[in-house]
BAFI-3210 file (N, C-alpha, C; in Angstrom, 3 decimals, decimal comma, padded with zeros to 6 digits):
// residues 320
n [1|2|3|4|5|6|7|8|9|10|11|12|13|14|15|16|17|18|19|20|21|22|23|24|25|26|27|28|29|30|31|32|33|34|35|36|37|38|39|40|41|42|43|44|45|46|47|48|49|50|51|52|53|54|55|56|57|58|59|60|61|62|63|64|65|66|67|68|69|70|71|72|73|74|75|76|77|78|79|80|81|82|83|84|85|86|87|88|89|90|91|92|93|94|95|96|97|98|99|100|101|102|103|104|105|106|107|108|109|110|111|112|113|114|115|116|117|118|119|120|121|122|123|124|125|126|127|128|129|130|131|132|133|134|135|136|137|138|139|140|141|142|143|144|145|146|147|148|149|150|151|152|153|154|155|156|157|158|159|160|161|162|163|164|165|166|167|168|169|170|171|172|173|174|175|176|177|178|179|180|181|182|183|184|185|186|187|188|189|190|191|192|193|194|195|196|197|198|199|200|201|202|203|204|205|206|207|208|209|210|211|212|213|214|215|216|217|218|219|220|221|222|223|224|225|226|227|228|229|230|231|232|233|234|235|236|237|238|239|240|241|242|243|244|245|246|247|248|249|250|251|252|253|254|255|256|257|258|259|260|261|262|263|264|265|266|267|268|269|270|271|272|273|274|275|276|277|278|279|280|281|282|283|284|285|286|287|288|289|290|291|292|293|294|295|296|297|298|299|300|301|302|303|304|305|306|307|308|309|310|311|312|313|314|315|316|317|318|319|320]
n.u [114,904|112,603|113,818|112,304|110,062|106,544|106,424|105,675|108,701|106,370|101,188|101,240|101,896|104,599|105,175|105,577|104,331|105,430|107,974|110,482|111,518|113,356|115,128|113,261|111,820|109,526|108,151|105,659|104,859|106,592|105,402|102,029|100,279|098,310|096,067|095,980|095,610|093,100|091,584|091,754|090,289|087,771|085,601|084,683|084,037|082,025|079,961|079,440|078,502|076,098|074,638|073,987|073,705|071,993|072,191|074,694|076,835|078,729|081,123|081,307|081,664|084,111|085,789|085,607|086,825|089,402|090,156|090,197|092,266|094,376|094,524|095,244|097,747|099,182|099,261|100,752|103,214|104,017|104,230|106,283|108,539|112,049|113,681|116,228|117,784|119,402|121,659|121,433|124,134|124,841|123,087|121,932|120,952|121,221|120,333|117,524|114,799|115,984|117,861|120,929|121,496|123,037|123,490|124,552|125,734|127,641|127,650|126,270|127,202|126,228|123,955|125,139|126,740|124,831|124,197|124,856|124,678|124,537|121,680|120,014|117,704|116,040|113,715|112,811|111,960|110,562|110,724|107,645|106,191|104,079|104,103|106,430|109,230|110,395|113,692|116,196|119,534|122,196|124,949|127,832|128,081|130,575|131,072|129,547|130,793|133,401|133,146|131,060|128,436|125,312|124,361|121,990|119,885|117,417|114,173|112,268|108,967|105,889|103,997|104,878|106,755|109,345|109,608|109,495|111,808|113,791|113,705|114,941|117,759|121,346|122,359|119,818|117,691|116,777|114,885|115,801|115,028|115,955|118,232|116,901|115,795|116,847|118,703|120,597|120,976|123,825|125,447|124,167|125,043|127,722|130,755|132,663|133,834|132,114|129,789|130,032|128,667|126,865|123,989|122,704|120,001|118,414|116,148|115,432|115,345|115,951|118,550|119,902|120,292|121,734|124,081|125,210|125,658|127,531|129,697|130,315|131,628|131,683|133,184|133,377|135,443|136,496|134,739|133,447|131,487|129,803|127,121|125,427|122,269|120,823|118,130|116,540|114,517|115,758|119,076|119,231|117,820|119,260|121,033|124,274|126,099|128,651|129,986|130,304|132,735|134,371|132,870|133,008|135,727|135,862|134,942|132,389|130,228|128,599|125,362|123,576|120,123|117,754|114,475|113,181|115,010|117,038|117,671|120,377|121,261|122,895|122,938|121,432|117,904|114,525|112,945|114,399|113,993|113,434|115,790|117,522|116,375|116,920|119,645|120,080|122,024|122,662|124,882|125,439|123,174|123,159|125,338|124,713|123,695|121,406|120,506|117,979|116,343|113,869|111,266|108,176|107,060|109,280|110,922|109,355|109,168|111,855|112,566|110,966|112,176|114,724|114,149|112,948|115,186|116,519|117,659|117,933|115,358|116,112|118,490|117,990|118,063|116,564|115,945|114,041]
n.v [173,649|168,486|167,113|168,675|170,317|167,929|168,159|168,222|167,996|172,837|179,378|177,617|174,519|172,538|170,648|167,873|166,077|164,145|164,436|165,455|168,443|168,303|168,261|169,516|171,140|171,387|172,567|174,562|177,849|180,542|183,025|183,909|183,151|185,080|183,522|181,635|183,262|184,341|182,027|181,533|183,588|183,503|182,121|183,436|185,920|185,224|184,621|187,140|188,418|187,046|187,843|190,478|194,124|195,301|193,693|194,004|195,155|198,033|197,008|194,606|195,589|196,926|194,790|193,428|195,255|195,173|192,539|192,667|194,486|192,990|190,959|192,459|193,399|191,022|190,229|192,339|191,935|189,547|190,334|192,190|190,813|190,212|189,643|188,211|188,492|186,063|184,256|180,990|178,801|176,188|173,311|170,122|166,709|164,269|161,944|159,727|161,784|163,674|166,645|168,384|171,625|174,700|177,931|181,160|183,321|185,205|187,939|188,794|189,018|189,239|187,620|185,141|184,875|184,486|181,862|179,700|177,302|173,747|172,203|174,331|176,322|177,839|179,994|179,711|181,341|181,601|184,098|185,581|183,474|182,745|181,008|180,069|177,802|175,729|175,000|172,907|173,671|172,166|172,314|172,834|175,389|176,720|176,609|178,528|180,818|180,534|179,895|181,382|180,480|178,699|175,327|172,863|169,975|168,986|167,763|166,921|167,493|166,843|169,564|171,380|174,190|173,377|171,598|173,393|174,833|172,870|172,703|174,911|176,795|177,190|180,377|181,476|183,489|183,408|183,964|184,459|183,963|185,171|183,180|180,565|178,966|176,796|174,905|171,823|171,002|170,541|171,095|169,946|167,368|167,378|167,384|165,278|163,104|162,690|161,955|159,442|157,902|158,446|158,405|158,567|159,367|159,220|159,745|159,551|162,753|163,869|163,556|165,809|168,101|166,518|165,970|168,536|168,605|166,442|167,269|169,623|168,894|167,317|166,239|163,492|161,608|161,571|160,153|156,960|155,464|156,233|156,271|156,304|155,759|155,420|155,752|154,741|154,185|152,648|152,116|153,905|156,030|157,112|159,670|161,318|159,203|159,320|160,657|159,055|157,702|159,803|160,701|158,454|158,416|160,516|159,514|158,455|155,763|154,329|153,144|151,967|151,629|149,924|150,072|148,884|146,998|145,680|142,330|141,957|143,223|143,144|144,322|146,073|145,729|146,917|149,092|152,029|152,254|149,628|148,331|149,537|148,685|145,973|146,033|147,282|148,156|149,612|150,467|152,413|154,471|157,057|158,206|158,581|160,099|161,322|162,052|163,117|163,118|163,174|161,014|161,230|158,973|157,286|158,887|159,042|156,331|155,573|157,341|156,333|153,818|154,604|156,067|154,055|152,554|154,072|156,498|159,977|162,327|164,946|164,622|163,730|164,875|167,237|169,278|171,306]
n.w [122,125|121,891|122,443|121,560|122,844|125,156|122,028|117,808|116,382|119,608|123,242|120,974|119,511|118,452|115,441|116,224|118,650|120,274|121,193|123,602|123,948|121,757|118,683|117,005|118,750|121,126|123,238|124,988|123,716|125,238|125,403|125,190|122,210|119,867|119,170|121,220|123,426|122,858|123,035|125,750|126,726|125,643|126,835|129,327|128,106|126,318|128,026|129,081|126,776|126,338|128,529|127,981|127,668|129,625|131,812|132,777|135,251|136,423|137,375|135,994|133,388|133,660|134,252|131,863|130,112|131,153|130,551|127,767|127,420|128,420|126,496|124,242|125,051|125,228|122,559|121,533|122,831|121,613|118,917|118,993|119,626|119,632|116,648|114,707|111,635|109,657|107,532|105,937|106,144|105,714|104,592|104,608|103,985|106,574|107,568|107,202|106,750|108,380|108,781|108,563|109,635|109,342|110,598|109,948|112,284|112,599|112,239|114,367|117,231|119,872|119,920|119,324|121,602|123,515|123,705|126,074|127,439|127,064|125,614|125,398|123,399|120,564|118,794|115,387|112,429|109,154|106,699|105,753|106,696|109,274|111,530|113,924|114,506|117,114|117,925|119,127|119,955|118,359|118,198|120,347|122,955|122,699|120,002|118,672|119,595|118,577|115,836|114,903|114,363|114,529|114,875|113,851|114,200|112,232|112,005|109,286|108,932|107,549|106,375|108,255|109,696|109,915|107,762|105,611|106,150|105,721|103,001|102,046|100,665|100,714|101,771|101,786|103,824|107,233|110,269|113,622|117,056|120,363|122,341|124,331|127,411|130,140|129,727|130,119|133,418|134,303|136,428|138,537|138,671|139,269|141,245|138,898|140,302|142,398|141,166|139,490|137,631|134,730|132,914|129,733|127,613|124,505|121,794|118,315|116,791|119,172|119,824|119,185|121,155|122,887|121,544|121,736|124,492|124,897|123,305|124,493|126,715|129,783|131,732|131,160|130,853|133,347|134,776|135,751|134,428|131,748|129,708|126,598|125,551|122,576|120,580|117,544|114,587|112,573|111,168|109,048|109,933|111,944|113,124|113,174|113,264|112,265|114,214|116,363|117,056|117,889|120,087|121,726|122,245|123,933|126,264|126,393|126,243|123,548|122,982|120,614|119,790|118,036|116,849|114,723|113,309|110,550|109,276|109,577|111,813|114,918|117,342|120,172|120,282|119,867|122,207|123,722|126,521|127,233|126,537|128,336|130,747|130,638|131,008|133,391|136,029|138,708|140,865|142,711|143,570|144,670|143,530|140,904|137,881|135,355|131,939|129,800|126,642|124,300|123,085|124,841|126,188|126,426|128,085|130,417|131,214|131,520|133,547|135,628|136,022|136,875|139,233|140,763|141,174|142,952|142,255|142,612|141,865|141,256|140,038|137,574|134,532|132,327|129,433|129,767]
ca.u [114,360|112,394|114,023|111,654|109,670|105,381|106,534|104,591|109,936|105,716|100,490|101,379|102,750|105,330|104,530|105,696|104,000|105,982|109,335|110,690|112,526|114,380|115,546|112,125|111,278|108,789|107,587|104,696|105,444|106,655|104,470|100,812|099,978|096,964|095,016|095,889|095,023|091,665|090,950|091,651|089,350|086,493|084,514|084,029|083,496|080,769|078,957|079,063|077,682|074,746|073,899|073,452|074,096|071,184|072,554|076,079|077,127|079,963|082,264|081,406|082,239|085,517|086,489|085,664|087,845|090,718|090,454|090,542|093,596|095,332|094,685|095,997|099,132|099,814|099,532|101,839|104,475|104,384|104,590|107,496|109,664|113,236|114,060|117,480|117,905|120,698|121,607|121,831|125,468|124,859|121,866|122,103|120,375|122,205|119,651|116,182|113,926|116,759|118,741|121,884|121,295|123,945|123,064|125,656|125,389|128,892|127,373|125,433|127,955|125,425|123,122|126,028|127,204|123,718|124,161|125,819|124,514|123,969|120,269|119,199|116,990|115,524|112,663|113,216|110,835|110,887|109,973|106,339|105,526|103,775|104,342|107,836|109,546|111,368|114,788|117,298|120,831|122,979|126,369|128,140|128,166|131,868|131,056|129,028|131,804|134,595|132,823|130,012|127,315|124,511|124,022|120,761|119,419|116,003|113,330|111,301|107,635|104,978|103,107|105,441|107,794|110,592|109,644|109,850|113,215|114,628|113,652|115,677|119,103|122,406|122,218|118,474|117,682|115,743|114,867|116,030|114,758|117,060|118,388|116,012|115,871|117,837|119,652|120,752|121,627|124,923|126,007|123,504|125,763|129,132|131,887|132,638|134,178|130,954|128,759|130,808|127,790|125,921|123,249|122,121|118,978|117,900|115,462|115,197|116,034|116,329|120,003|120,449|120,908|122,686|125,362|125,737|126,151|128,738|130,790|130,673|132,505|131,134|134,037|133,052|136,629|136,755|133,673|133,711|130,444|128,964|126,499|124,381|121,296|120,325|117,138|116,003|113,806|116,790|120,308|119,012|117,215|120,120|121,975|125,541|126,917|130,028|130,573|130,348|134,110|134,806|132,179|133,541|137,064|135,701|134,552|130,976|129,924|127,391|124,529|122,480|118,971|116,897|113,151|112,821|116,267|116,986|118,126|121,817|121,564|123,216|122,967|120,198|116,693|113,361|112,918|115,483|113,689|113,532|117,219|118,093|115,859|117,654|121,031|120,143|122,865|123,066|125,473|125,436|122,169|123,511|126,388|124,235|122,882|120,864|120,099|116,972|115,735|113,235|109,844|107,614|106,912|110,624|111,382|108,586|109,499|113,230|112,539|110,412|113,203|115,787|113,642|112,789|116,523|117,037|118,257|117,167|114,724|116,810|119,675|117,499|118,072|115,907|116,269|112,864]
ca.v [173,294|168,694|166,950|168,578|170,195|168,181|168,625|168,514|167,788|172,561|178,116|176,812|173,370|172,202|169,569|166,484|166,140|163,033|164,688|166,347|169,408|167,765|169,191|170,339|171,289|170,580|173,194|175,632|179,169|181,241|184,152|183,414|183,622|185,685|182,490|181,027|184,244|184,416|180,814|181,640|184,638|183,424|181,612|184,489|186,965|184,762|184,759|188,558|188,770|186,498|188,603|191,696|195,346|195,687|192,843|194,236|196,227|198,746|196,137|193,681|196,292|197,184|193,515|193,120|196,122|194,676|191,332|193,097|195,095|191,894|190,301|193,348|193,423|189,743|190,283|193,291|191,304|188,566|191,002|192,983|189,965|190,523|188,635|188,533|187,854|185,413|183,359|179,594|178,549|174,785|172,532|168,857|165,553|163,458|160,673|159,779|162,822|164,542|167,542|169,248|173,019|175,637|179,322|182,096|184,428|185,931|189,380|189,061|188,418|189,159|186,429|183,986|184,779|184,153|180,399|179,462|175,988|172,706|171,960|175,511|176,290|179,129|179,929|180,092|181,515|181,885|185,283|185,361|182,344|183,239|180,072|179,729|176,452|175,643|174,108|172,775|173,926|170,928|172,615|173,274|176,851|177,235|176,647|179,844|181,827|180,379|179,785|182,324|179,765|177,729|174,147|172,209|168,756|169,321|166,710|167,448|166,953|167,361|170,647|172,181|175,158|172,611|171,088|174,514|175,130|171,845|172,885|176,125|176,630|178,012|181,796|181,932|184,163|183,069|184,846|183,751|184,633|185,019|181,824|180,363|177,722|176,633|173,881|170,693|171,492|169,619|171,382|169,075|166,085|167,695|167,075|163,912|162,067|162,442|161,337|158,716|157,270|159,329|157,649|159,527|158,713|160,061|159,074|160,367|164,042|164,243|163,489|167,125|168,757|165,593|166,268|169,758|168,229|165,617|168,028|170,697|168,317|167,351|165,385|162,082|160,770|161,507|159,339|155,542|154,834|157,189|155,544|156,942|154,896|156,248|154,968|155,149|153,081|151,825|152,877|154,992|157,156|157,432|160,745|161,491|157,996|159,697|161,265|158,089|157,449|160,990|160,699|157,364|158,809|161,486|158,806|158,078|154,490|154,471|151,948|152,195|150,750|150,047|149,493|148,062|146,725|144,633|141,020|141,959|143,947|142,275|145,114|146,159|145,916|147,286|150,479|152,439|151,953|148,179|147,992|149,976|147,814|144,703|146,220|148,111|147,783|150,864|150,049|153,536|155,449|158,410|158,710|158,421|161,134|160,934|163,125|162,555|163,964|162,361|160,741|161,347|157,659|156,854|159,668|158,666|154,978|155,578|158,013|155,387|152,808|155,244|156,388|152,773|152,082|154,920|157,737|161,162|162,988|166,176|164,241|163,291|166,190|167,482|170,657|172,188]
ca.w [122,666|122,728|123,243|122,185|123,212|124,356|120,673|116,952|116,358|120,624|123,112|119,779|119,709|117,262|114,711|116,696|120,060|121,024|121,632|124,723|123,640|120,914|117,660|116,605|120,061|121,966|124,419|124,713|123,562|126,503|125,366|124,534|120,871|119,830|119,162|122,543|124,340|122,571|123,554|127,198|127,119|124,952|127,660|130,108|127,259|125,744|129,083|129,159|125,618|126,500|129,537|127,380|128,364|130,785|132,942|133,161|136,203|136,094|137,671|134,878|132,245|133,959|134,110|130,427|129,517|131,578|129,774|126,416|127,498|128,593|125,198|123,362|125,517|124,867|121,126|121,323|123,239|120,590|117,674|119,157|120,000|118,848|115,658|114,031|110,338|109,461|106,366|106,041|105,598|105,296|104,785|103,904|104,684|107,295|107,827|106,631|107,325|109,272|108,050|109,255|109,247|109,995|110,363|110,182|113,187|112,845|112,283|115,541|118,352|121,099|119,794|119,453|122,987|124,415|123,870|127,150|128,063|126,203|125,888|125,107|122,129|120,119|117,771|114,025|111,518|107,761|106,262|105,134|107,359|110,616|112,620|114,127|114,945|118,183|117,570|120,071|119,322|118,380|118,392|121,711|123,074|122,229|118,542|118,254|119,908|117,742|114,413|114,521|113,744|115,280|114,106|114,285|113,544|112,014|111,446|108,332|109,193|106,523|106,755|109,344|109,369|109,758|106,382|104,750|106,414|105,096|101,551|101,687|100,122|101,302|101,464|102,165|105,126|108,198|111,426|114,874|118,331|121,311|122,867|125,472|128,170|131,204|129,346|131,035|134,640|134,572|137,759|139,506|138,745|139,424|140,372|138,344|141,283|143,254|140,310|138,476|136,639|134,038|131,908|128,792|126,798|123,418|120,689|117,132|116,740|120,530|119,947|118,863|122,311|123,503|120,883|122,362|125,819|124,816|122,717|125,421|127,732|131,135|132,542|130,947|131,074|134,791|135,358|135,472|133,619|131,019|128,611|125,805|124,884|121,477|119,858|116,239|113,949|111,937|110,989|108,094|110,646|113,085|112,793|113,905|113,364|111,968|115,407|117,455|117,495|118,636|121,374|122,554|122,688|125,020|127,475|126,353|125,587|122,733|122,889|119,660|119,978|116,858|117,094|113,558|112,595|109,531|109,747|109,820|113,051|116,048|118,569|120,957|119,486|120,671|122,630|124,613|127,923|127,418|126,500|129,607|131,808|130,574|131,423|134,597|137,161|139,343|142,140|143,651|143,138|145,116|142,652|139,525|137,256|134,053|131,033|128,898|125,616|123,261|123,191|126,179|126,813|126,797|129,228|131,608|131,644|132,014|134,851|136,602|136,307|137,651|140,573|141,468|141,541|144,014|141,746|143,002|140,715|140,884|139,268|136,272|133,902|131,043|129,011|129,812]
c.u [114,848|113,188|113,227|110,991|108,880|105,642|105,359|103,579|110,008|105,681|100,418|102,190|103,430|104,761|104,633|105,511|104,661|107,342|109,384|111,810|113,659|114,711|114,428|111,266|109,800|108,136|106,541|105,413|105,474|105,754|103,224|100,665|098,601|095,868|094,833|095,227|093,518|090,931|090,767|090,539|087,936|085,354|083,872|083,422|082,149|079,642|078,473|078,173|076,250|073,931|073,260|073,749|073,303|071,538|073,941|076,181|078,402|081,183|082,455|082,089|083,713|086,337|086,663|086,740|089,238|091,120|090,872|091,932|094,668|095,600|095,516|097,470|099,872|100,176|100,708|103,177|104,937|104,899|105,909|108,675|110,833|113,578|115,304|117,534|119,313|120,584|121,974|123,213|125,632|123,476|121,997|121,452|121,479|121,630|118,256|115,315|114,667|117,772|119,677|121,697|122,268|123,539|124,173|125,184|126,632|128,704|126,556|126,088|127,155|124,528|123,978|126,433|126,093|123,531|125,251|125,769|124,001|122,531|119,396|118,638|116,594|114,346|113,253|111,952|111,357|110,084|108,719|105,601|105,328|104,250|105,823|107,997|110,558|112,434|115,831|118,605|121,707|124,457|126,617|128,249|129,472|131,905|130,582|130,072|132,989|134,307|131,743|128,825|126,588|124,252|122,818|120,614|117,907|115,281|112,282|109,963|106,648|104,067|103,641|106,414|109,125|110,711|110,038|111,323|114,121|114,629|114,413|117,074|120,096|122,247|120,832|118,487|116,502|115,825|114,953|115,619|116,018|117,105|117,592|116,380|117,020|118,893|119,629|121,532|122,753|125,570|125,367|124,209|127,279|129,483|131,855|132,936|133,023|129,837|129,473|129,967|126,832|125,311|122,473|121,173|118,467|117,185|115,289|116,011|116,359|117,824|120,640|121,054|121,871|124,061|126,002|126,338|127,477|129,922|131,151|131,681|131,874|131,899|133,773|134,245|136,982|135,701|133,884|132,692|129,550|128,451|125,450|123,538|120,583|119,409|116,702|115,298|114,791|118,012|120,147|118,430|118,058|121,176|123,240|126,359|128,385|130,734|130,775|131,771|134,648|134,158|132,736|134,942|137,005|135,216|133,110|130,825|128,596|126,660|123,388|121,369|118,023|115,561|112,690|114,084|116,072|117,655|119,621|122,206|121,778|123,248|121,634|119,008|115,518|113,415|114,009|115,216|113,806|114,991|117,887|117,648|116,588|119,063|121,183|120,971|123,383|123,575|125,430|124,442|122,532|124,579|126,018|123,407|122,394|120,469|119,164|116,515|115,148|111,777|109,372|107,528|108,265|111,077|110,662|109,003|110,929|113,295|112,011|111,436|114,293|115,345|113,466|114,123|117,180|117,707|117,350|116,606|115,447|118,134|119,295|117,203|117,359|116,162|115,033|112,336]
c.v [172,819|168,944|167,250|168,796|169,798|168,697|168,300|167,689|167,900|173,885|178,036|175,607|173,071|170,941|168,184|166,416|165,057|163,336|165,621|167,305|168,847|168,771|170,071|170,556|171,371|171,227|174,224|176,955|179,877|182,459|183,693|183,989|184,270|184,648|181,886|181,977|184,351|183,214|180,896|182,607|184,403|182,960|182,709|185,575|186,529|184,852|186,199|188,951|188,272|187,291|189,851|192,905|195,604|194,853|193,154|195,394|196,920|197,877|195,106|194,345|196,569|195,913|193,157|193,955|195,646|193,429|191,705|193,706|194,032|191,203|191,154|193,390|192,159|189,722|191,202|192,679|190,313|189,256|191,751|192,151|190,246|189,358|189,123|187,779|187,297|184,419|181,922|179,438|177,105|174,194|171,262|167,725|164,742|162,100|160,817|160,754|163,790|165,342|168,278|170,657|173,877|177,053|180,256|183,252|185,266|187,445|189,776|188,437|188,312|187,925|185,177|183,778|184,383|182,644|180,021|178,057|174,968|172,405|173,174|175,441|177,701|178,895|180,358|180,292|181,905|183,113|184,893|184,148|182,721|182,314|179,755|178,272|176,544|174,629|174,102|172,985|172,691|171,180|173,053|174,794|177,436|177,377|178,004|180,923|181,760|180,403|180,754|181,664|178,940|176,549|173,454|170,876|168,887|168,142|167,343|166,738|167,629|168,447|171,576|173,230|174,444|172,052|172,196|174,878|174,150|171,943|174,131|175,781|177,518|179,458|182,333|182,469|183,678|184,049|184,023|184,607|184,607|183,570|181,695|179,095|177,665|175,601|172,697|171,185|170,576|169,882|170,510|167,731|166,322|167,667|165,621|162,830|161,755|161,743|160,599|158,049|158,302|158,533|158,633|158,775|159,688|159,189|160,056|161,648|164,588|164,153|164,863|167,834|167,850|165,747|167,506|169,457|167,486|166,439|169,266|170,206|168,450|166,373|163,914|161,175|160,642|160,680|157,882|154,908|155,906|156,462|156,399|155,865|155,748|155,397|155,585|153,945|152,109|152,701|154,029|156,232|157,608|158,454|160,638|160,214|158,300|160,333|160,267|157,840|158,596|161,017|159,618|157,713|159,840|160,839|158,353|156,753|154,609|153,131|152,249|151,162|150,982|149,355|148,606|147,760|145,715|143,375|140,980|142,612|142,974|143,019|145,087|146,445|146,213|148,762|150,759|152,015|150,461|147,733|148,381|149,067|146,479|144,833|146,914|147,469|149,074|150,528|151,155|154,599|156,881|159,038|158,643|159,626|160,647|162,171|162,510|163,576|163,082|162,132|160,721|160,005|157,125|157,571|159,259|157,289|154,877|156,245|157,082|154,331|153,396|155,524|155,114|152,211|152,962|156,205|158,917|161,866|164,265|165,904|163,682|164,556|166,190|168,948|171,554|172,244]
c.w [123,016|122,237|123,411|121,682|123,217|122,966|119,744|116,366|116,516|121,115|121,806|120,177|118,392|116,648|115,312|118,187|120,885|121,609|122,816|124,359|122,822|119,843|117,217|117,834|120,214|123,136|124,036|124,522|124,905|126,568|124,639|123,143|120,887|119,887|120,538|123,526|124,129|123,155|125,054|127,601|126,604|125,838|128,506|129,236|126,667|126,762|129,148|127,987|125,773|127,518|128,948|128,246|129,632|132,018|133,483|134,142|135,764|136,349|136,566|133,688|132,444|133,771|132,637|129,742|129,893|130,795|128,356|126,383|127,623|127,256|124,265|123,748|125,130|123,394|120,840|121,697|122,191|119,340|117,789|119,630|119,072|117,929|114,930|112,709|110,152|108,305|106,708|105,420|105,147|105,504|103,952|104,683|105,349|107,683|107,232|107,420|108,246|108,465|109,000|108,727|110,050|109,607|110,812|111,075|113,499|112,891|113,510|116,782|119,644|121,077|119,965|120,908|123,949|124,563|124,861|127,719|127,050|126,616|125,643|123,692|121,735|119,173|116,434|113,208|110,136|107,349|105,484|105,703|108,822|111,730|112,768|114,555|116,086|117,789|118,684|119,326|119,482|118,630|119,831|121,778|122,541|120,708|118,040|118,484|118,944|116,247|113,959|113,858|114,786|114,343|114,722|113,569|113,440|111,385|110,545|108,520|108,242|107,080|107,820|108,821|109,153|108,342|105,420|104,915|105,669|103,577|101,095|101,181|100,874|100,841|101,736|103,584|105,970|109,355|112,706|116,064|119,173|121,787|124,163|126,231|129,156|130,852|130,296|132,255|135,088|135,922|138,833|139,649|138,672|140,915|139,919|139,374|142,230|142,494|139,179|137,390|136,053|132,889|131,033|127,861|125,743|122,406|119,544|117,131|118,123|120,772|119,754|120,084|123,063|122,853|121,517|123,723|125,729|124,322|123,526|126,452|129,106|132,030|132,366|131,231|132,550|135,518|134,933|134,538|133,011|129,786|127,920|125,148|123,838|120,600|118,542|115,630|113,310|111,709|110,002|108,767|111,845|112,658|113,644|114,071|113,093|113,165|116,544|117,968|118,338|120,016|122,296|123,064|123,816|126,310|127,527|125,608|124,854|122,666|121,914|119,889|118,801|117,102|115,935|112,737|111,470|110,075|110,057|111,146|114,202|117,373|119,302|120,041|120,417|121,010|123,662|126,047|128,219|127,427|127,807|130,748|131,823|131,138|132,769|135,699|137,758|140,737|143,181|143,181|143,521|144,236|141,188|139,082|135,905|133,269|130,005|127,877|124,528|123,539|124,640|126,890|127,264|128,061|130,509|132,124|132,164|133,385|135,928|137,002|137,209|139,084|141,388|141,926|142,599|143,557|142,094|141,773|140,311|140,176|137,901|135,468|132,549|130,685|128,921|131,223]
res [x|x|x|x|x|x|x|x|x|x|x|x|x|x|x|x|x|x|x|x|x|x|x|x|x|x|x|x|x|x|x|x|x|x|x|x|x|x|x|x|x|x|x|x|x|x|x|x|x|x|x|x|x|x|x|x|x|x|x|x|x|x|x|x|x|x|x|x|x|x|x|x|x|x|x|x|x|x|x|x|x|x|x|x|x|x|x|x|x|x|x|x|x|x|x|x|x|x|x|x|x|x|x|x|x|x|x|x|x|x|x|x|x|x|x|x|x|x|x|x|x|x|x|x|x|x|x|x|x|x|x|x|x|x|x|x|x|x|x|x|x|x|x|x|x|x|x|x|x|x|x|x|x|x|x|x|x|x|x|x|x|x|x|x|x|x|x|x|x|x|x|x|x|x|x|x|x|x|x|x|x|x|x|x|x|x|x|x|x|x|x|x|x|x|x|x|x|x|x|x|x|x|x|x|x|x|x|x|x|x|x|x|x|x|x|x|x|x|x|x|x|x|x|x|x|x|x|x|x|x|x|x|x|x|x|x|x|x|x|x|x|x|x|x|x|x|x|x|x|x|x|x|x|x|x|x|x|x|x|x|x|x|x|x|x|x|x|x|x|x|x|x|x|x|x|x|x|x|x|x|x|x|x|x|x|x|x|x|x|x|x|x|x|x|x|x|x|x|x|x|x|x|x|x|x|x|x|x|x|x|x|x|x|x|x|x|x|x|x|x]
***
């Protein structure tokens, strides 16, 4: 995925409805589920049933047959979606409620090669469990090509497929869909000399596709001001702290923001959007781009601040 996606960690929605296409994504299913299709059709069909046969003209009956055919076709498309079986190669906790998950796709080079852009996502399902989970790919596209694996940051949410996934062991087999999504349209803020300022915002597991972006390389060292505002409740819930030095060496300034820090915390406190508002200094709106992934409220408020400062909406990038 939300980042993301309207997430549930998102017509089925994933267990975390607050995220925008983050690790436990966050978007509506691209193909209607049987339940969703039935919900769309139930109102007109109920009207037809109340009318009774003697009230139905031939055109009514034809329309009813077409609606039934549409529902059957939608179900067929969902059931025949391509799923690839692949084993878990790593699974371990990396922060409170967050798990690092690596899936071996070395036997499926076409699937590995389909990850081409940071911010893309796929569906994962567990055998014998009907409901799939949307997950943003945390590893950069080059990782799948060189290592034959996809990596994810998964938030374990009670009662969700993600919770079941986080309880699996190395060697357990899961099923993956093809890679989906347009990713972050980084070409919209290229070349670096034209867009020297890039502001990145993530909350919670929304850092997952942001890791893919940073480690893919987007000319951060060629830009004068690249900042990542990364929000979490506290340090125990902040993943990827072990990567911060590597990210900073690539040209990204990390600004951790804790909403419920302990008494020893001396950094930014509160919410990401508030921390950004306190620091907002955009000297050249035309040369500024932004990347957002995380809670809906954060994304909306940060977007409002950026637009008010003169940043073009087509330079504010999301992965859905």
